[in-house]
FIFIMAR-531950 format. One line per 3 residues: number of its first residue (from 1); for each residue x, z, y of N, C-alpha, C. Coordinates in nm, 3 decimals, padded with zeros to 5 digits. Example, Ala and Ser with C-alpha at 12.3 -4.5 7.8 and 13.67 -1.06 7.14 Angstrom:
! FIFIMAR-531950
1	01.319:00.780:-00.569:01.230:00.780:-00.450:01.320:00.780:-00.330; 01.285:00.708:-00.225:01.367:00.714:-00.106:01.290:00.787:00.003
//
This chain:
! FIFIMAR-531950
1	00.074:-00.029:-00.107:00.002:00.041:00.003:00.104:00.029:00.118; -00.002:-00.080:00.217:00.100:-00.115:00.324:00.099:00.019:00.411; 00.204:00.081:00.538:00.178:00.151:00.617:00.173:00.111:00.765
4	00.179:-00.044:00.778:00.168:-00.107:00.871:00.020:-00.164:00.870; -00.051:-00.145:01.026:-00.158:-00.221:01.018:-00.141:-00.268:01.121; -00.184:-00.357:01.176:-00.255:-00.476:01.294:-00.371:-00.460:01.318
7	-00.436:-00.416:01.458:-00.578:-00.408:01.486:-00.590:-00.530:01.628; -00.649:-00.625:01.584:-00.660:-00.735:01.701:-00.831:-00.690:01.778; -00.856:-00.638:01.890:-00.991:-00.612:01.938:-01.037:-00.703:02.035
10	-00.984:-00.827:02.084:-00.977:-00.932:02.111:-01.058:-01.049:02.079; -01.023:-01.011:01.951:-01.003:-01.255:01.909:-01.156:-01.248:01.929; -01.145:-01.387:01.907:-01.328:-01.418:01.909:-01.378:-01.440:01.795
13	-01.353:-01.499:01.716:-01.394:-01.437:01.546:-01.296:-01.387:01.474; -01.324:-01.379:01.336:-01.190:-01.329:01.246:-01.095:-01.411:01.184; -01.011:-01.369:01.168:-00.884:-01.528:01.072:-00.764:-01.442:00.999
16	-00.761:-01.507:00.954:-00.692:-01.460:00.797:-00.594:-01.546:00.765; -00.479:-01.564:00.667:-00.378:-01.629:00.650:-00.462:-01.789:00.586; -00.597:-01.811:00.556:-00.647:-01.913:00.512:-00.618:-02.022:00.657
19	-00.669:-01.922:00.763:-00.702:-02.000:00.935:-00.656:-02.098:00.951; -00.496:-02.052:00.947:-00.336:-02.131:00.986:-00.415:-02.243:00.874; -00.429:-02.272:00.742:-00.415:-02.404:00.704:-00.519:-02.492:00.706
22	-00.641:-02.398:00.729:-00.761:-02.474:00.734:-00.814:-02.563:00.891; -00.753:-02.462:00.975:-00.831:-02.550:01.100:-00.727:-02.479:01.224; -00.709:-02.494:01.314:-00.610:-02.419:01.454:-00.681:-02.344:01.483
25	-00.532:-02.237:01.519:-00.524:-02.132:01.531:-00.453:-02.087:01.683; -00.466:-02.003:01.751:-00.399:-01.993:01.896:-00.260:-01.947:01.803; -00.190:-01.886:01.990:-00.052:-01.877:01.929:-00.059:-01.707:01.887
28	-00.106:-01.676:01.933:-00.110:-01.509:01.943:-00.118:-01.492:01.792; -00.241:-01.538:01.783:-00.307:-01.499:01.658:-00.176:-01.565:01.534; -00.180:-01.682:01.529:-00.094:-01.715:01.422:00.025:-01.627:01.425
31	00.122:-01.578:01.529:00.226:-01.518:01.511:00.173:-01.402:01.449; 00.071:-01.329:01.508:00.032:-01.190:01.408:00.038:-01.234:01.313; -00.055:-01.348:01.242:-00.100:-01.351:01.109:00.072:-01.395:01.001
34	00.143:-01.459:01.075:00.302:-01.479:01.020:00.330:-01.337:00.962; 00.358:-01.269:01.061:00.439:-01.158:01.083:00.357:-01.028:00.987; 00.253:-01.041:01.001:00.141:-00.940:00.915:00.187:-00.980:00.738
37	00.165:-01.104:00.725:00.169:-01.154:00.593:00.337:-01.140:00.574; 00.435:-01.122:00.609:00.593:-01.135:00.589:00.601:-01.019:00.595; 00.547:-00.887:00.624:00.583:-00.788:00.654:00.452:-00.701:00.500
40	00.344:-00.808:00.481:00.271:-00.705:00.366:00.208:-00.623:00.420; 00.113:-00.614:00.543:00.067:-00.538:00.642:-00.055:-00.566:00.623; -00.142:-00.464:00.671:-00.290:-00.495:00.691:-00.322:-00.533:00.841
43	-00.442:-00.572:00.858:-00.477:-00.672:00.936:-00.642:-00.644:00.970; -00.682:-00.566:01.079:-00.855:-00.554:01.091:-00.839:-00.589:01.258; -00.984:-00.638:01.215:-01.056:-00.718:01.370:-01.178:-00.641:01.413
46	-01.215:-00.663:01.525:-01.293:-00.612:01.575:-01.458:-00.665:01.525; -01.428:-00.784:01.505:-01.558:-00.895:01.484:-01.571:-00.903:01.303; -01.446:-00.847:01.186:-01.484:-00.904:01.063:-01.593:-00.817:01.031
49	-01.662:-00.893:00.908:-01.768:-00.794:00.839:-01.705:-00.772:00.739; -01.632:-00.897:00.698:-01.600:-00.875:00.520:-01.440:-00.850:00.501; -01.437:-00.823:00.431:-01.266:-00.785:00.351:-01.264:-00.928:00.281
52	-01.103:-00.917:00.276:-01.039:-01.076:00.199:-00.871:-01.027:00.214; -00.832:-00.966:00.143:-00.710:-00.925:00.063:-00.656:-00.795:00.191; -00.565:-00.899:00.251:-00.510:-00.729:00.326:-00.614:-00.767:00.467
55	-00.687:-00.883:00.514:-00.736:-00.886:00.615:-00.909:-00.793:00.594; -00.917:-00.714:00.678:-01.043:-00.564:00.682:-01.129:-00.563:00.806; -01.235:-00.523:00.772:-01.265:-00.476:00.923:-01.273:-00.342:00.959
58	-01.270:-00.289:01.087:-01.226:-00.157:01.122:-01.251:-00.042:00.988; -01.185:00.051:00.938:-01.195:00.158:00.843:-01.063:00.228:00.838; -01.091:00.364:00.797:-00.982:00.435:00.776:-00.933:00.416:00.600
61	-00.816:00.394:00.642:-00.704:00.388:00.497:-00.633:00.471:00.498; -00.545:00.486:00.386:-00.462:00.601:00.332:-00.336:00.523:00.388; -00.236:00.631:00.413:-00.108:00.590:00.363:-00.074:00.535:00.517
64	-00.116:00.497:00.631:-00.141:00.393:00.737:00.023:00.480:00.849; 00.130:00.446:00.884:00.154:00.510:00.968:00.206:00.423:01.101; 00.174:00.362:01.069:00.198:00.311:01.222:00.092:00.177:01.229
67	00.027:00.157:01.388:-00.049:00.082:01.382:-00.015:-00.002:01.519; -00.033:-00.118:01.495:00.018:-00.206:01.652:-00.141:-00.282:01.661; -00.159:-00.234:01.828:-00.310:-00.317:01.843:-00.226:-00.369:01.938
70	-00.355:-00.515:01.908:-00.299:-00.650:01.977:-00.393:-00.642:02.106; -00.338:-00.673:02.224:-00.333:-00.680:02.365:-00.427:-00.616:02.471; -00.512:-00.554:02.380:-00.645:-00.470:02.452:-00.566:-00.320:02.441
73	-00.543:-00.262:02.570:-00.501:-00.082:02.569:-00.627:-00.064:02.533; -00.770:-00.092:02.628:-00.842:-00.010:02.559:-00.881:-00.003:02.402; -00.837:-00.043:02.333:-00.869:-00.028:02.186:-00.784:00.140:02.131
76	-00.702:00.095:02.186:-00.582:00.286:02.131:-00.679:00.367:02.156; -00.767:00.396:02.158:-00.868:00.526:02.152:-00.930:00.484:02.047; -01.010:00.417:02.001:-01.052:00.367:01.871:-00.938:00.395:01.768
79	-00.854:00.331:01.771:-00.766:00.322:01.635:-00.707:00.457:01.638; -00.688:00.555:01.776:-00.652:00.677:01.747:-00.736:00.775:01.668; -00.877:00.766:01.718:-00.944:00.817:01.665:-00.981:00.812:01.437
82	-00.909:00.672:01.449:-00.924:00.663:01.293:-00.785:00.727:01.226; -00.714:00.650:01.284:-00.558:00.728:01.239:-00.476:00.790:01.335; -00.514:00.931:01.361:-00.467:01.030:01.450:-00.335:01.059:01.406
85	-00.276:01.092:01.313:-00.147:01.081:01.334:-00.039:00.957:01.326; -00.064:00.819:01.332:-00.008:00.706:01.340:00.053:00.654:01.430; 00.181:00.592:01.451:00.257:00.599:01.521:00.191:00.452:01.580
88	00.121:00.470:01.774:00.066:00.374:01.821:00.194:00.243:01.881; 00.165:00.104:01.870:00.255:-00.004:01.956:00.082:-00.044:02.012; 00.139:-00.142:02.138:00.114:-00.224:02.197:00.130:-00.347:02.219
91	00.108:-00.465:02.127:00.169:-00.585:02.153:00.105:-00.654:02.259; 00.213:-00.682:02.395:00.150:-00.762:02.485:00.165:-00.899:02.492; 00.103:-01.028:02.470:00.134:-01.134:02.512:00.144:-01.235:02.595
94	00.086:-01.177:02.693:00.042:-01.236:02.806:00.135:-01.167:02.925; 00.109:-01.215:03.056:00.186:-01.169:03.162:00.048:-01.064:03.211; 00.122:-00.965:03.287:00.029:-00.851:03.315:00.080:-00.796:03.486
97	00.101:-00.895:03.544:00.090:-00.872:03.685:00.026:-00.710:03.731; 00.089:-00.630:03.820:-00.042:-00.589:03.943:-00.175:-00.646:03.956; -00.288:-00.544:03.927:-00.402:-00.602:04.024:-00.478:-00.724:03.891
100	-00.428:-00.771:03.786:-00.488:-00.880:03.685:-00.547:-00.803:03.578; -00.656:-00.875:03.503:-00.769:-00.829:03.445:-00.674:-00.735:03.318; -00.565:-00.771:03.252:-00.485:-00.693:03.181:-00.439:-00.546:03.201
103	-00.381:-00.538:03.319:-00.347:-00.426:03.403:-00.413:-00.349:03.424; -00.590:-00.428:03.506:-00.685:-00.283:03.483:-00.690:-00.247:03.392; -00.702:-00.318:03.237:-00.731:-00.245:03.110:-00.632:-00.126:03.116
106	-00.536:-00.179:03.095:-00.409:-00.067:03.104:-00.444:00.081:03.198; -00.487:-00.002:03.324:-00.505:00.176:03.427:-00.670:00.188:03.365; -00.714:00.141:03.275:-00.853:00.215:03.282:-00.831:00.346:03.113
109	-00.699:00.312:03.056:-00.639:00.423:02.954:-00.535:00.460:03.006; -00.532:00.489:03.135:-00.390:00.554:03.197:-00.406:00.697:03.165; -00.539:00.790:03.137:-00.526:00.894:03.132:-00.505:00.930:02.966
112	-00.508:00.874:02.838:-00.499:00.873:02.758:-00.352:00.825:02.733; -00.281:00.703:02.803:-00.156:00.707:02.780:-00.110:00.806:02.816; -00.141:00.872:02.951:-00.044:00.982:02.949:-00.022:01.116:02.832
115	-00.095:01.092:02.753:-00.115:01.182:02.654:-00.035:01.174:02.507; -00.018:00.977:02.465:-00.004:00.979:02.400:00.171:00.896:02.330; 00.245:00.881:02.244:00.369:00.797:02.242:00.370:00.638:02.250
118	00.313:00.601:02.305:00.318:00.459:02.294:00.359:00.369:02.337; 00.427:00.268:02.249:00.532:00.193:02.277:00.495:00.016:02.325; 00.470:-00.048:02.423:00.456:-00.178:02.448:00.575:-00.249:02.386
121	00.541:-00.350:02.321:00.609:-00.474:02.289:00.604:-00.597:02.345; 00.661:-00.636:02.434:00.652:-00.731:02.514:00.741:-00.843:02.415; 00.698:-00.988:02.441:00.760:-01.122:02.403:00.891:-01.125:02.446
124	00.929:-01.097:02.567:01.067:-01.148:02.606:01.143:-01.031:02.727; 01.242:-01.043:02.736:01.284:-00.952:02.855:01.208:-00.966:02.971; 01.188:-01.098:03.047:01.101:-01.120:03.133:00.998:-01.081:03.157
127	00.902:-01.067:03.051:00.792:-01.020:03.016:00.827:-00.904:03.020; 00.915:-00.818:02.950:00.928:-00.621:02.933:00.959:-00.577:03.108; 01.001:-00.675:03.180:01.045:-00.631:03.315:00.920:-00.663:03.409
130	00.842:-00.753:03.349:00.712:-00.790:03.448:00.603:-00.612:03.371; 00.634:-00.611:03.267:00.500:-00.485:03.226:00.579:-00.395:03.237; 00.714:-00.330:03.319:00.803:-00.213:03.307:00.731:-00.190:03.465
133	00.737:-00.289:03.567:00.670:-00.283:03.707:00.545:-00.272:03.659; 00.462:-00.280:03.602:00.317:-00.291:03.596:00.265:-00.117:03.575; 00.339:-00.054:03.489:00.316:00.066:03.441:00.409:00.144:03.529
136	00.522:00.099:03.608:00.562:00.183:03.746:00.425:00.188:03.847; 00.381:00.085:03.872:00.280:00.080:03.926:00.153:00.181:03.919; 00.122:00.185:03.769:00.018:00.301:03.700:00.092:00.430:03.748
139	00.224:00.436:03.727:00.253:00.607:03.708:00.241:00.601:03.563; 00.287:00.491:03.478:00.288:00.544:03.373:00.416:00.472:03.269; 00.519:00.479:03.353:00.670:00.457:03.325:00.731:00.497:03.252
142	00.737:00.674:03.260:00.796:00.761:03.197:00.731:00.756:03.056; 00.575:00.752:03.019:00.497:00.780:02.915:00.486:00.648:02.797; 00.526:00.546:02.890:00.479:00.413:02.777:00.620:00.350:02.758
145	00.689:00.352:02.689:00.838:00.313:02.642:00.788:00.130:02.614; 00.821:00.064:02.682:00.877:-00.108:02.655:00.956:-00.179:02.624; 00.970:-00.265:02.540:01.064:-00.331:02.426:01.003:-00.460:02.444
148	01.126:-00.523:02.461:01.091:-00.669:02.385:01.157:-00.727:02.232; 01.086:-00.791:02.210:01.079:-00.834:02.066:01.045:-00.993:02.077; 01.128:-01.090:02.014:01.105:-01.228:02.054:00.973:-01.255:01.920
151	00.910:-01.316:01.975:00.824:-01.383:01.843:00.950:-01.467:01.772; 00.929:-01.430:01.615:01.004:-01.465:01.543:00.971:-01.638:01.469; 01.089:-01.654:01.489:01.076:-01.811:01.367:01.121:-01.813:01.249
154	01.042:-01.957:01.181:01.087:-01.889:01.021:01.214:-01.918:00.991; 01.299:-01.859:00.890:01.440:-01.883:00.904:01.483:-02.018:00.829; 01.314:-02.029:00.737:01.340:-02.152:00.646:01.312:-02.271:00.735
157	01.283:-02.300:00.806:01.261:-02.439:00.916:01.386:-02.486:00.926; 01.376:-02.604:00.896:01.519:-02.761:00.922:01.449:-02.868:00.959; 01.523:-02.920:01.055:01.513:-03.074:01.088:01.470:-03.134:00.946
160	01.390:-03.238:00.965:01.320:-03.286:00.834:01.402:-03.448:00.850; 01.442:-03.489:00.923:01.509:-03.609:00.940:01.415:-03.691:00.993; 01.301:-03.641:01.110:01.163:-03.761:01.148:01.244:-03.778:01.257
163	01.205:-03.897:01.280:01.247:-04.001:01.362:01.225:-03.920:01.520; 01.285:-03.875:01.631:01.281:-03.874:01.784:01.222:-03.974:01.789; 01.092:-03.888:01.916:01.042:-04.055:02.030:01.074:-03.951:02.133
166	01.175:-04.053:02.188:01.206:-03.996:02.338:01.137:-04.011:02.464; 01.012:-04.116:02.392:00.921:-04.158:02.545:00.769:-04.087:02.529; 00.807:-03.944:02.420:00.661:-03.841:02.392:00.704:-03.727:02.427
169	00.607:-03.688:02.507:00.581:-03.538:02.572:00.508:-03.469:02.506; 00.480:-03.351:02.490:00.338:-03.241:02.386:00.354:-03.127:02.483; 00.205:-03.146:02.502:00.213:-03.003:02.525:00.075:-02.937:02.419
172	00.081:-02.833:02.330:-00.018:-02.748:02.242:-00.027:-02.636:02.281; -00.108:-02.631:02.321:-00.196:-02.511:02.346:-00.291:-02.496:02.429; -00.370:-02.399:02.479:-00.485:-02.403:02.499:-00.510:-02.459:02.660
175	-00.627:-02.493:02.697:-00.591:-02.579:02.863:-00.588:-02.529:02.931; -00.587:-02.367:02.950:-00.598:-02.297:03.090:-00.472:-02.196:03.053; -00.364:-02.201:02.970:-00.221:-02.222:02.983:-00.168:-02.291:03.089
178	-00.162:-02.407:03.181:-00.077:-02.444:03.245:-00.095:-02.606:03.246; -00.210:-02.638:03.122:-00.237:-02.774:03.140:-00.265:-02.874:03.264; -00.299:-02.832:03.392:-00.338:-02.913:03.492:-00.220:-02.922:03.581
181	-00.139:-02.816:03.597:-00.015:-02.844:03.623:00.080:-02.947:03.527; 00.079:-02.979:03.433:00.119:-03.039:03.307:00.102:-03.197:03.339; -00.041:-03.210:03.351:-00.072:-03.320:03.397:-00.033:-03.395:03.525
184	-00.044:-03.280:03.636:00.022:-03.368:03.765:00.157:-03.349:03.727; 00.254:-03.281:03.675:00.396:-03.319:03.614:00.396:-03.446:03.562; 00.343:-03.493:03.473:00.301:-03.560:03.407:00.290:-03.718:03.463
187	00.224:-03.704:03.552:00.169:-03.843:03.649:00.266:-03.872:03.719; 00.380:-03.769:03.788:00.506:-03.769:03.860:00.594:-03.900:03.760; 00.626:-03.837:03.665:00.727:-03.880:03.509:00.670:-03.981:03.495
190	00.541:-04.057:03.461:00.473:-04.178:03.448:00.534:-04.261:03.549; 00.510:-04.222:03.669:00.562:-04.329:03.785:00.654:-04.358:03.775; 00.747:-04.327:03.721:00.957:-04.330:03.695:00.923:-04.371:03.586
193	00.864:-04.344:03.503:00.866:-04.396:03.337:00.742:-04.465:03.248; 00.693:-04.563:03.326:00.591:-04.604:03.263:00.543:-04.585:03.117; 00.647:-04.594:03.077:00.600:-04.638:02.881:00.618:-04.472:02.822
196	00.600:-04.370:02.923:00.625:-04.215:02.872:00.444:-04.211:02.800; 00.413:-04.100:02.734:00.292:-04.077:02.708:00.326:-03.935:02.691; 00.213:-03.850:02.659:00.183:-03.702:02.656:00.072:-03.693:02.536
199	00.116:-03.628:02.452:-00.011:-03.558:02.341:-00.045:-03.444:02.376; -00.150:-03.403:02.419:-00.215:-03.255:02.412:-00.310:-03.220:02.262; -00.220:-03.111:02.225:-00.352:-03.051:02.122:-00.365:-02.900:02.136
202	-00.503:-02.890:02.104:-00.589:-02.756:02.184:-00.635:-02.709:02.063; -00.617:-02.482:02.058:-00.607:-02.425:01.912:-00.779:-02.439:01.914; -00.843:-02.485:02.037:-00.976:-02.474:02.027:-01.082:-02.384:02.098
205	-01.031:-02.298:02.169:-01.100:-02.163:02.268:-01.162:-02.222:02.354; -01.128:-02.334:02.429:-01.122:-02.384:02.508:-01.184:-02.551:02.503; -01.279:-02.578:02.509:-01.348:-02.744:02.546:-01.192:-02.800:02.588
208	-01.152:-02.952:02.524:-01.091:-02.988:02.604:-01.140:-03.061:02.720; -01.038:-03.059:02.851:-01.083:-03.100:02.988:-01.113:-03.273:02.971; -01.238:-03.306:03.061:-01.196:-03.441:03.067:-01.098:-03.525:03.135
211	-01.013:-03.586:03.089:-00.891:-03.648:03.146:-00.897:-03.836:03.094; -00.895:-03.858:03.194:-00.864:-04.038:03.202:-00.729:-04.028:03.286; -00.657:-04.012:03.226:-00.503:-04.047:03.267:-00.430:-04.120:03.208
214	-00.368:-04.194:03.288:-00.265:-04.320:03.210:-00.168:-04.223:03.106; -00.137:-04.280:02.979:-00.065:-04.214:02.861:-00.062:-04.089:02.870; -00.189:-04.056:02.859:-00.243:-03.903:02.827:-00.354:-03.941:02.699
217	-00.325:-03.864:02.567:-00.383:-03.874:02.461:-00.432:-03.692:02.376; -00.549:-03.647:02.376:-00.637:-03.561:02.356:-00.643:-03.582:02.188; -00.536:-03.462:02.115:-00.469:-03.470:01.966:-00.680:-03.394:01.926
220	-00.673:-03.255:01.994:-00.781:-03.178:01.966:-00.730:-03.069:01.884; -00.800:-02.982:01.819:-00.731:-02.891:01.747:-00.651:-02.932:01.613; -00.562:-02.837:01.616:-00.439:-02.927:01.494:-00.395:-02.800:01.386
223	-00.444:-02.820:01.299:-00.381:-02.664:01.174:-00.245:-02.692:01.160; -00.205:-02.545:01.156:-00.043:-02.547:01.098:-00.030:-02.636:01.018
//
């Protein structure tokens, strides 16, 4: 039995190992699946109603010593009720500017965070410094330790000999993650290199925008 549990309180719908192969999955969720599977850890999701292997609905499990909460600090109270003795981690994947929605989530939990030993896990050193600045502004810098752990890359990944098309660029992310800027930049690229093209993949949380731009191709959701 695993001593590690990942808890996702914000996913739009349940996901698990099968989801990666069957349909598209966002980068955060895909990373969580791969890390949890590599560790043999449990995964719980707030909206899961039926269990599949280690992917479970919220419940008490014996032997859990560490709980990693995905993104939303407000779920710490619920996790603490289920696992009062567990070490708590808050895995932050997004920018956390002072005054942002996610910073407000932290602010809502400030009284609880001052009582707990919570470690905030950031995905880069830059991200860590931004989170530390937000924690400082909330008066939580002493209570919440912020560390940086880069998202892992599979050691087995190797070049497969596929030809590289130097005239093709790609954007694989949700449209709200900078697509408008990318399209604007690509238009400038296209003026200098008219044969360039841009392929856009979308995990499916938000619909593809209506893009009618020369050289742009919408691929839609892409399974891993």
